[in-house]
C-alpha positions as CSV (number, residue, x, y, z in Angstrom):
1,M,0.0,0.0,0.0
2,T,2.8,2.4,0.9
3,R,4.6,1.7,-2.4
4,I,1.4,2.3,-4.4
5,M,0.8,5.6,-2.6
6,S,4.4,6.6,-3.3
7,R,4.0,5.9,-7.0
8,V,0.7,7.8,-7.2
9,S,2.3,10.8,-5.4
10,T,5.2,10.7,-7.8
11,V,2.9,10.7,-10.9
12,F,0.8,13.4,-9.4
13,I,3.8,15.7,-8.7
14,L,5.2,15.1,-12.1
15,L,1.9,16.1,-13.7
16,I,1.8,19.3,-11.6
17,I,5.4,20.2,-12.6
18,T,4.8,19.4,-16.3
19,S,1.7,21.5,-16.4
20,L,3.4,24.4,-14.6
21,L,6.4,24.4,-16.9
22,Y,4.1,24.2,-20.0
23,S,2.1,27.1,-18.8
24,I,5.2,29.2,-18.0
25,F,7.0,28.6,-21.3
26,T,3.9,28.9,-23.6
27,N,2.5,32.0,-21.9
28,P,3.5,35.0,-24.1
29,N,3.0,37.4,-21.2
30,F,6.3,36.2,-19.7
31,G,8.1,37.7,-22.6
32,W,10.9,35.1,-22.9
33,S,12.4,36.8,-26.0
34,I,12.9,39.9,-24.0
35,V,14.3,37.9,-21.1
36,F,17.0,36.3,-23.3
37,S,17.8,39.6,-25.0
38,Y,18.5,41.3,-21.6
39,L,20.0,38.3,-19.8
40,F,23.6,39.3,-20.7
41,A,23.1,43.0,-21.3
42,E,25.9,45.2,-20.1
43,P,23.9,47.0,-17.4
44,V,22.6,43.6,-16.0
45,L,26.1,42.1,-16.0
46,K,27.4,45.2,-14.2
47,G,24.6,44.8,-11.6
48,V,25.6,41.1,-11.2
49,A,29.2,42.1,-10.6
50,N,28.3,44.7,-8.1
51,T,26.0,42.3,-6.3
52,L,28.8,39.7,-6.0
53,L,31.2,42.4,-4.8
54,L,28.8,43.6,-2.1
55,T,28.1,40.0,-1.0
56,F,31.9,39.3,-0.7
57,I,32.6,42.5,1.2
58,A,29.6,42.1,3.6
59,M,30.6,38.4,4.4
60,A,34.3,39.3,4.8
61,S,33.3,42.2,7.1
62,G,30.9,40.0,9.0
63,L,33.6,37.3,9.6
64,L,36.2,39.9,10.7
65,L,33.7,41.4,13.1
66,G,32.0,38.2,14.1
67,I,35.1,36.4,15.4
68,P,36.1,39.1,18.0
69,I,32.5,39.8,19.0
70,A,31.9,36.1,19.6
71,A,35.1,36.0,21.7
72,F,33.9,39.0,23.6
73,R,30.5,37.3,24.3
74,L,32.4,34.4,25.9
75,S,34.9,36.5,27.7
76,N,35.1,36.7,31.5
77,N,35.5,40.5,31.2
78,K,32.1,42.0,31.8
79,L,32.7,45.2,29.8
80,L,33.7,43.2,26.7
81,R,30.8,40.8,27.2
82,Y,28.2,43.6,27.6
83,F,29.7,45.5,24.7
84,A,29.3,42.4,22.4
85,M,25.7,41.8,23.7
86,G,24.9,45.5,22.9
87,Y,26.3,45.2,19.4
88,V,24.4,42.1,18.6
89,W,21.2,43.5,20.1
90,L,21.5,46.8,18.1
91,F,22.2,45.3,14.7
92,R,20.0,42.3,15.0
93,G,17.2,44.3,16.5
94,T,16.8,46.9,13.8
95,P,15.7,46.2,10.2
96,L,18.5,46.1,7.6
97,L,16.6,48.8,5.5
98,I,16.8,51.2,8.4
99,Q,20.5,50.6,8.9
100,L,21.2,51.2,5.2
101,L,19.2,54.4,5.2
102,F,20.9,55.5,8.4
103,W,24.4,55.1,6.9
104,Y,23.3,56.8,3.7
105,F,21.9,59.8,5.5
106,V,24.6,59.9,8.2
107,S,25.8,63.3,6.9
108,A,22.7,64.8,8.4
109,L,24.2,64.0,11.8
110,Y,27.9,64.5,11.0
111,P,28.3,66.9,8.0
112,Q,32.0,66.8,8.5
113,L,34.3,63.9,9.5
114,F,37.5,64.8,11.4
115,L,40.8,62.9,11.5
116,G,43.6,63.9,13.8
117,I,45.3,63.7,17.2
118,P,43.0,64.5,20.2
119,F,43.8,67.7,22.1
120,T,46.0,69.0,19.4
121,E,45.5,71.3,16.3
122,L,46.6,68.4,14.0
123,K,43.3,67.4,12.3
124,L,41.9,67.0,8.9
125,S,38.2,67.5,8.0
126,F,36.3,65.7,5.2
127,D,32.9,66.2,3.7
128,T,30.9,63.2,4.8
129,N,28.9,63.0,1.6
130,S,32.2,62.6,-0.4
131,I,33.2,59.6,1.8
132,V,29.9,57.9,2.5
133,T,28.9,57.2,-1.0
134,P,26.0,54.8,-1.8
135,F,28.6,52.0,-2.2
136,M,30.2,52.9,1.1
137,A,26.8,53.1,2.8
138,A,25.9,49.7,1.4
139,C,29.2,48.2,2.7
140,L,28.8,49.7,6.1
141,G,25.1,48.7,6.5
142,L,25.5,45.2,5.2
143,G,28.9,44.6,6.9
144,F,27.9,45.7,10.5
145,N,24.6,43.9,10.2
146,E,26.3,40.7,9.1
147,G,28.8,41.0,11.9
148,A,26.1,40.6,14.5
149,Y,24.7,37.4,12.9
150,M,28.1,35.9,12.2
151,S,29.1,36.4,15.8
152,E,26.2,34.3,17.0
153,I,26.9,31.6,14.4
154,I,30.6,31.5,15.5
155,R,29.6,31.6,19.2
156,S,27.3,28.6,18.7
157,G,30.1,26.7,17.0
158,I,32.4,27.4,19.9
159,I,30.0,26.5,22.7
160,S,29.2,23.2,20.8
161,L,32.6,21.9,21.7
162,P,33.4,20.3,25.1
163,K,34.7,22.7,27.7
164,G,37.7,20.4,28.2
165,Q,39.1,21.5,24.8
166,F,40.1,24.8,26.4
167,E,41.4,23.2,29.5
168,A,43.5,20.7,27.6
169,A,45.0,23.5,25.4
170,Q,45.8,25.6,28.5
171,S,47.4,22.6,30.2
172,I,50.1,22.5,27.5
173,G,50.8,26.2,27.9
174,M,48.6,27.7,25.2
175,T,47.0,31.1,25.9
176,R,43.3,31.5,25.5
177,A,43.8,33.4,22.2
178,M,46.2,30.7,20.9
179,A,43.8,27.9,21.9
180,M,40.9,29.7,20.1
181,R,42.9,30.1,16.9
182,R,44.6,26.7,16.8
183,I,42.2,24.3,18.6
184,I,38.7,25.7,19.0
185,L,37.9,27.5,15.7
186,P,39.2,24.8,13.4
187,Q,36.9,22.3,15.1
188,A,34.0,24.7,15.3
189,M,34.1,25.1,11.5
190,R,32.1,21.9,11.1
191,V,29.2,23.5,13.0
192,V,29.7,27.0,11.6
193,I,29.8,26.3,7.9
194,P,26.2,25.3,7.3
195,P,24.6,28.4,8.9
196,A,27.4,30.6,7.5
197,G,26.7,29.3,4.0
198,N,23.0,30.0,4.5
199,E,23.9,33.6,5.6
200,S,26.0,34.0,2.5
201,I,23.1,33.0,0.3
202,A,20.8,35.3,2.3
203,M,23.3,38.2,2.0
204,L,23.3,37.7,-1.8
205,K,19.6,38.5,-1.7
206,F,19.9,41.2,1.0
207,T,22.0,43.2,-1.4
208,S,18.8,44.0,-3.3
209,F,17.8,46.2,-0.4
210,C,20.4,48.6,-1.6
211,I,17.9,49.8,-4.2
212,V,16.6,52.2,-1.6
213,I,19.9,54.1,-1.5
214,G,20.5,54.0,-5.3
215,Y,23.5,51.7,-5.5
216,Q,23.4,49.9,-8.8
217,E,23.3,46.2,-7.8
218,L,21.3,43.6,-9.8
219,L,17.8,44.6,-8.8
220,T,18.5,48.3,-9.2
221,S,20.0,47.6,-12.7
222,V,17.0,45.8,-14.0
223,S,14.6,48.3,-12.3
224,L,16.3,51.2,-14.2
225,I,15.8,49.2,-17.5
226,Y,12.1,48.4,-16.9
227,A,11.4,51.9,-15.8
228,R,12.4,53.0,-19.3
229,T,11.0,50.1,-21.3
230,F,8.0,49.2,-19.1
231,Q,8.9,45.4,-19.5
232,T,8.6,44.8,-15.7
233,I,8.0,41.1,-15.6
234,P,10.7,40.0,-18.1
235,L,13.3,42.1,-16.4
236,L,12.3,40.7,-13.0
237,I,12.7,37.2,-14.4
238,V,16.2,38.2,-15.6
239,A,17.1,39.2,-12.1
240,A,15.6,36.0,-10.7
241,I,17.5,33.8,-13.1
242,W,20.8,35.4,-12.0
243,Y,20.0,35.1,-8.3
244,L,19.1,31.4,-8.8
245,T,22.2,30.7,-10.8
246,I,24.5,32.3,-8.2
247,T,22.7,30.6,-5.4
248,A,23.2,27.2,-7.1
249,I,26.9,27.8,-7.4
250,M,27.2,29.0,-3.8
251,S,25.2,26.0,-2.5
252,Y,27.5,23.6,-4.5
253,G,30.6,25.3,-2.9
254,Q,29.0,25.1,0.5
255,S,28.4,21.3,0.2
256,H,32.0,20.8,-0.6
257,L,33.2,22.8,2.4
258,E,30.8,20.9,4.6
259,A,32.2,17.6,3.3
260,R,35.8,18.7,3.8
261,F,35.3,19.9,7.4
262,G,33.0,17.0,8.2
263,K,35.5,14.3,7.5
264,G,35.7,11.8,10.4
265,Y,32.1,12.6,11.5
266,E,29.1,10.4,10.7
267,V,26.5,12.1,8.6
268,R,23.0,11.0,9.5
269,R,20.3,11.1,6.9
270,A,16.6,10.8,7.4
């Protein structure tokens, strides 16, 4: 009976998929000819490149911020621990769109930025708008936001290890920082990589929020085209195809990293 139900379900699902694909590719309203004509257009490819650049910068910034913030959260120093908790609370507790807009309009708070030595006359001033461009605002907003999430991912990987790992490392003369770098973090990677990979894929899509500050990533690029041509649906399909393609490549890379760091551990499958 179970085998019959499985076969019936399989046939039913295949019929649904076939009907859906037939409807999509035979419906002229999708404008497939327009989709293929813009898929490799120069503005779209520039948007793809900018999206990948933003994703890389945001994830690299998140990692560089996440490691020390995670260490601070686990520190015995109350000031460091409360600072890390406040950082995570602030950047996880406010919407990413608000953070991007805040950085973009930061010149309203600080029209001039000063660089110099405190209590001396040696200082340089810069116009904030000339430094915090849409690209810089996007990097700051995405990077600081990702740092909060990555810190919690890294912290979860660290606390998943037995406490005796630290004690064993310290017993052979390692400092806490050395033990973290050589013993704890390499082992924690097995736990960290899956959620970190998910965060990378999510960040790829979060870059589309930069449309609100005018940075020309993928979604902004196609929106500028369909604002001129009024071909909204085909251009949105172009963006979706690129997002899906990049996501597939990133997922493939993530699976290889998981397999590499998961060597020696049994993988249980349902």
